C-alpha positions as CSV (number, residue, x, y, z in Angstrom):
1,X,73.7,115.9,46.4
2,X,73.8,115.0,50.0
3,X,74.6,118.8,50.9
4,X,71.6,119.9,48.6
5,X,69.3,117.4,50.4
6,X,70.4,118.4,53.8
7,X,69.9,122.2,52.9
8,X,66.4,121.7,51.6
9,X,65.6,119.7,54.6
10,X,66.8,122.7,56.9
11,X,64.7,125.1,54.8
12,X,61.6,122.9,54.9
13,X,62.0,122.5,58.8
14,X,62.0,126.3,58.9
15,X,59.2,126.7,57.0
16,X,57.3,124.3,59.1
17,X,58.2,126.1,62.3
18,X,57.7,129.5,60.8
19,X,55.2,129.6,57.8
20,X,56.0,132.1,55.2
21,X,53.2,134.6,53.7
22,X,51.8,134.5,50.2
23,X,54.2,137.5,49.5
24,X,57.5,135.9,50.1
25,X,59.2,133.5,48.0
26,X,62.1,131.2,48.7
27,X,65.1,130.3,46.7
28,X,68.2,127.9,47.4
29,X,70.2,130.9,49.3
30,X,67.5,133.8,49.6
31,X,64.0,134.5,51.2
32,X,62.4,137.4,49.4
33,X,59.6,139.2,51.0
34,X,57.5,141.8,48.7
35,X,55.5,144.3,50.9
36,X,55.3,147.2,48.5
37,X,52.4,149.5,47.8
38,X,50.1,148.3,50.6
39,X,49.8,151.7,52.7
40,X,51.4,150.0,55.6
41,X,51.8,152.4,58.8
42,X,54.4,150.0,60.3
43,X,56.6,147.0,59.4
44,X,54.5,143.9,59.4
45,X,55.4,141.2,62.0
46,X,54.0,138.4,60.5
47,X,57.1,138.2,58.1
48,X,59.4,135.2,57.7
49,X,62.4,135.8,60.2
50,X,64.9,134.5,58.0
51,X,64.1,136.9,55.4
52,X,67.2,138.1,53.4
53,X,65.7,140.5,50.8
54,X,62.7,142.8,52.2
55,X,61.1,145.3,50.0
56,X,58.6,147.8,51.9
57,X,58.7,150.6,49.2
58,X,55.6,152.9,48.8
59,X,54.0,152.5,52.1
60,X,53.5,154.9,55.2
61,X,56.3,153.8,57.4
62,X,58.0,156.4,59.6
63,X,60.7,154.0,61.1
64,X,59.7,154.8,64.8
65,X,60.6,152.8,67.9
66,X,58.1,149.8,67.1
67,X,59.5,149.6,63.4
68,X,63.1,149.4,64.9
69,X,62.3,146.7,67.3
70,X,60.8,144.6,64.5
71,X,63.8,145.1,62.3
72,X,66.0,143.9,64.8
73,X,64.6,140.3,64.9
74,X,65.7,140.3,60.8
75,X,69.3,139.3,61.7
76,X,69.6,137.5,58.2
77,X,68.6,140.8,56.0
78,X,71.1,141.6,53.4
79,X,68.9,143.9,51.5
80,X,66.3,146.6,52.7
81,X,64.2,148.9,50.6
82,X,62.3,151.5,52.1
83,X,62.1,154.1,49.6
84,X,58.8,156.1,49.0
85,X,57.8,156.3,52.7
86,X,57.2,158.7,55.2
87,X,60.4,158.8,57.3
88,X,61.5,162.2,58.4
89,X,64.4,161.5,60.9
90,X,66.9,159.0,61.1
91,X,67.5,158.3,64.8
92,X,70.8,156.5,66.4
93,X,70.9,152.8,66.1
94,X,68.0,152.5,63.8
95,X,69.4,149.5,62.1
96,X,71.8,148.3,64.9
97,X,71.1,144.6,64.6
98,X,71.3,144.1,61.0
99,X,74.9,143.3,60.9
100,X,74.7,141.3,57.3
101,X,73.0,144.3,55.6
102,X,74.7,145.1,52.3
103,X,72.2,147.3,50.6
104,X,70.2,149.9,52.2
105,X,67.7,152.2,50.1
106,X,65.9,155.1,51.8
107,X,65.3,157.4,49.1
108,X,62.2,159.4,48.2
109,X,61.3,160.0,51.9
110,X,61.1,163.3,53.8
111,X,64.2,162.9,55.8
112,X,65.8,166.2,57.0
113,X,67.9,164.9,59.9
114,X,70.4,162.1,60.1
115,X,71.7,161.4,63.7
116,X,75.5,160.5,64.1
117,X,75.0,157.2,65.0
118,X,72.0,156.4,62.7
119,X,73.8,153.6,60.9
120,X,75.6,152.2,63.7
121,X,76.4,148.3,63.8
122,X,76.1,148.2,59.6
123,X,79.4,146.7,59.5
124,X,78.9,145.0,56.1
125,X,77.0,147.8,54.3
126,X,78.2,148.5,50.8
127,X,75.5,150.8,49.2
128,X,73.6,153.6,50.9
129,X,70.9,155.5,49.1
130,X,69.5,158.6,50.6
131,X,68.7,160.4,47.4
132,X,65.6,162.7,46.9
133,X,65.3,163.7,50.5
134,X,65.3,167.1,52.4
135,X,68.7,166.9,54.1
136,X,70.3,170.3,54.5
137,X,73.5,169.3,56.5
138,X,75.4,166.1,57.0
139,X,78.9,165.4,58.4
140,X,81.3,162.5,57.4
141,X,81.2,161.3,60.8
142,X,77.8,159.7,60.0
143,X,79.5,157.6,57.5
144,X,82.9,157.1,58.8
145,X,81.9,153.8,60.9
146,X,80.7,152.2,57.8
147,X,84.0,150.4,57.1
148,X,82.4,148.6,54.1
149,X,80.8,151.3,52.3
150,X,81.4,151.8,48.6
151,X,78.5,153.7,47.1
152,X,77.1,156.8,48.6
153,X,73.8,158.5,47.0
154,X,73.2,161.8,48.3
155,X,71.7,163.3,45.0
156,X,68.9,165.8,45.0
157,X,68.9,166.9,48.8
158,X,69.2,170.4,50.2
159,X,73.1,170.3,50.7
160,X,75.2,173.5,50.4
161,X,78.3,171.9,51.9
162,X,79.7,168.6,52.9
163,X,82.1,168.7,55.8
164,X,84.9,166.0,55.6
165,X,86.2,165.5,59.2
166,X,88.0,162.2,58.6
167,X,88.2,160.6,55.3
168,X,86.4,157.6,54.5
169,X,86.8,155.1,51.5
170,X,84.3,155.1,48.6
171,X,84.4,154.1,45.1
172,X,81.3,156.2,43.9
173,X,79.6,159.1,45.2
174,X,76.5,160.9,43.8
175,X,75.9,164.7,44.6
176,X,74.1,166.0,41.7
177,X,70.9,168.1,42.2
178,X,72.2,169.8,45.4
179,X,72.3,173.7,45.7
180,X,76.2,173.6,46.2
181,X,77.9,177.0,47.6
182,X,81.5,177.0,46.2
183,X,82.8,178.8,49.1
184,X,85.2,178.2,51.9
185,X,82.7,175.6,53.5
186,X,83.0,173.3,50.4
187,X,87.2,173.6,50.5
188,X,87.4,170.3,52.6
189,X,85.1,168.2,50.1
190,X,87.0,169.6,47.2
191,X,90.2,168.5,48.7
192,X,88.9,165.3,49.6
193,X,87.6,164.7,46.1
194,X,90.7,165.5,44.2
195,X,92.9,163.4,46.7
196,X,90.9,160.4,46.8
197,X,90.2,158.0,44.0
198,X,86.3,158.3,44.5
199,X,84.3,158.7,41.2
200,X,81.8,161.6,41.0
201,X,78.6,160.3,39.1
202,X,77.5,162.9,36.8
203,X,80.2,165.1,37.4
204,X,79.6,167.7,34.8
205,X,76.2,168.3,36.1
206,X,77.3,168.4,39.7
207,X,78.0,172.4,39.8
208,X,77.7,175.3,42.0
209,X,74.5,177.2,42.5
210,X,76.4,179.9,44.2
211,X,78.1,182.2,42.9
212,X,75.8,182.4,39.9
213,X,78.0,182.9,37.2
214,X,77.4,182.3,33.3
215,X,79.9,179.4,33.3
216,X,79.0,176.5,35.5
217,X,82.0,175.0,37.3
218,X,81.9,171.5,38.9
219,X,82.3,171.6,42.6
220,X,85.6,169.6,42.0
221,X,87.0,172.2,39.6
222,X,85.7,175.4,41.2
223,X,88.3,177.9,42.2
224,X,88.3,178.2,45.9
225,X,91.6,179.6,47.2
226,X,92.8,178.0,50.3
227,X,94.9,181.2,51.7
228,X,91.7,183.3,51.6
229,X,89.8,180.4,53.5
230,X,92.7,180.5,56.0
231,X,92.4,184.3,56.4
232,X,88.6,184.0,56.7
233,X,89.0,181.4,59.5
234,X,91.6,183.3,61.3
235,X,89.2,186.4,61.5
236,X,86.4,184.3,62.5
237,X,88.3,182.9,65.3
238,X,89.5,186.3,66.4
239,X,85.7,187.3,66.4
240,X,84.9,184.1,68.5
241,X,87.6,185.0,70.8
242,X,86.6,188.5,71.4
243,X,83.1,187.5,72.0
244,X,83.9,185.1,74.5
245,X,86.2,187.9,76.2
246,X,83.4,190.2,76.4
247,X,81.0,187.5,77.8
248,X,83.8,186.3,80.6
249,X,84.1,190.1,81.4
250,X,80.3,190.5,81.7
251,X,79.9,187.6,83.8
252,X,82.9,188.9,86.1
253,X,81.1,192.2,86.5
254,X,77.8,190.2,87.6
255,X,79.8,188.0,89.9
256,X,81.4,191.3,91.6
257,X,77.9,192.7,91.9
258,X,76.9,189.9,94.6
259,X,75.5,191.1,98.0
260,X,78.8,189.9,99.5
261,X,80.9,192.4,97.4
262,X,78.4,195.3,97.6
263,X,78.8,195.5,101.4
264,X,82.2,195.6,102.9
265,X,83.6,194.0,106.0
266,X,82.9,197.0,108.2
267,X,79.2,197.4,107.0
268,X,79.8,200.2,104.5
269,X,78.8,200.0,100.8
270,X,81.7,199.4,98.2
271,X,82.0,201.6,95.2
272,X,79.7,200.4,92.7
273,X,80.3,201.0,88.9
274,X,78.4,203.9,87.7
275,X,75.6,203.4,85.3
276,X,75.4,204.7,82.0
277,X,73.1,207.6,80.8
278,X,71.2,205.5,78.4
279,X,68.6,204.8,81.0
280,X,68.0,208.6,81.7
281,X,67.7,209.1,77.8
282,X,65.1,206.3,77.7
283,X,63.0,207.5,80.8
284,X,63.1,210.9,79.1
285,X,61.6,209.7,76.1
286,X,59.0,207.6,77.7
287,X,58.0,210.7,79.6
288,X,57.8,212.8,76.7
289,X,55.6,210.0,74.6
290,X,53.5,209.7,77.6
291,X,52.7,213.5,78.3
292,X,52.2,214.2,74.5
293,X,49.7,211.1,74.5
294,X,47.9,212.7,77.7
295,X,47.6,216.1,76.0
296,X,46.4,214.9,72.8
297,X,43.8,212.6,74.5
298,X,42.6,215.7,76.6
299,X,42.5,217.9,73.7
300,X,40.1,215.6,71.8
301,X,38.0,214.4,74.6
302,X,37.6,217.7,76.5
303,X,35.2,219.4,74.1
304,X,33.0,216.4,74.0
305,X,32.8,216.1,77.8
306,X,31.9,220.0,77.9
307,X,29.0,219.6,75.4
308,X,27.8,216.3,77.2
309,X,27.7,218.3,80.6
310,X,26.3,221.5,79.3
311,X,23.1,219.5,77.5
312,X,22.0,218.8,81.1
313,X,21.7,222.4,82.1
314,X,18.8,223.2,79.8
315,X,15.4,222.1,81.3
316,X,12.9,221.1,79.0
317,X,9.1,222.9,79.4
318,X,6.8,220.6,81.0
319,X,3.1,220.4,79.9
320,X,1.6,222.6,82.5
321,X,4.3,225.4,81.7
322,X,3.4,225.4,77.9
323,X,-0.5,225.7,78.9
324,X,0.1,228.7,81.2
325,X,2.5,230.4,78.4
326,X,-0.4,230.1,75.9
327,X,-3.4,231.4,78.4
328,X,-0.8,234.3,79.4
329,X,-0.9,235.7,75.6
330,X,-4.6,234.7,74.9
331,X,-5.6,236.9,77.7
332,X,-3.9,239.9,76.0
333,X,-4.9,239.4,72.4
334,X,-7.4,242.5,72.6
335,X,-7.2,246.0,74.3
336,X,-9.8,248.0,76.0
337,X,-11.8,250.8,74.4
338,X,-10.7,254.2,75.4
339,X,-13.5,257.0,75.8
340,X,-12.4,260.8,75.6
341,X,-13.9,263.5,77.9
342,X,-14.4,266.0,75.2
343,X,-18.1,266.1,74.3
344,X,-17.5,267.8,71.0
345,X,-15.5,265.7,69.3
346,X,-15.8,261.9,69.6
347,X,-12.7,260.1,70.1
348,X,-12.0,257.2,67.8
349,X,-11.6,253.9,69.6
350,X,-9.1,251.5,68.6
351,X,-9.4,247.9,69.0
352,X,-6.3,245.8,68.1
353,X,-6.1,242.1,68.3
354,X,-2.6,241.1,69.1
355,X,-1.7,237.6,67.7
356,X,1.1,235.8,69.0
357,X,3.1,235.1,65.7
358,X,6.7,234.1,66.0
359,X,8.8,236.1,63.6
360,X,11.1,234.8,60.9
361,X,14.0,235.7,63.1
362,X,13.0,233.6,66.2
363,X,12.1,236.3,68.6
364,X,8.6,237.1,70.4
365,X,7.1,240.4,70.3
366,X,6.7,242.1,73.6
367,X,3.1,243.0,74.6
368,X,4.1,245.9,76.9
369,X,5.9,247.7,74.2
370,X,2.7,247.5,71.9
371,X,0.5,248.9,74.8
372,X,2.9,251.9,75.5
373,X,3.0,252.9,72.0
374,X,-0.9,252.6,71.8
375,X,-1.5,254.9,74.9
376,X,0.8,257.6,73.3
377,X,-0.7,257.7,70.0
């Protein structure tokens, strides 16, 4: 009884110094704060410092630097629920001061990247839930520092492989809902699942997405031959080695072409490696393309320019010129009367009025030709 009274006295004094909000409840051993579904952009600062269970689900928390500083003050926290928020990246030391944390739930967020030291300092963490996120790749190094971890939930992410670099002890792992590729990249996970005593939750539905076969195999039972993987890795290493050698030769060649090496001690140029013929071919192709383009452009544009220039060589008739042209033709519209010298027989006098009528073919009748024909007749 004395112990209970002293415990209540301590809690009462703590409440007096740090009043608890209405969303927090206190029992004999826990302080639970419920801040869910309030559209909070950040972790609130008015919470009780001795909170042991904190629920912040269904908010808009991004777990930025400000949120991490606020979390560091909750040193007695044992359960933290951050599911259904707006977290996209788990940076290093996001929960570094929560040494008593046992359960961490960060499901139903938008996490795509988990840094290597994201969970550093969580020495007592036992349950980690990262389900329903957008994680595409994660290494076992992220979880090896969690010495007390027993349950790891990675279901319904975008994981195709899971590299186990160093073994860590788990009692249960959840991997269903990921697009697993049963190839050599999954061999180390398969070996670890077989060798360890870990239980795969919903194992029958944790199957390979690739290769796509009619019969679905679980990732633990899929046929992946270690010998084939060794051959593939050896060929890959040879490719990497040859690529590195080519890069070294290229760098050596560039180093040999420095100004100090181009000119010898006696001032004469040293022998340089001959350039290939690819640049000459490229120059020829460029010249051919440019010349062809120029010819086509000239063939299209020259007739247009010619017609444009020739249109200025015709001079329009001015008003005075047109009047003089009409007067000239009106003066010759009639011919004079001709009288013969013979008294016996009168001479017929022809009078012809010439009218200027343009022909249908567009030509103008010449008056001089008409006069000549009249005199002859």
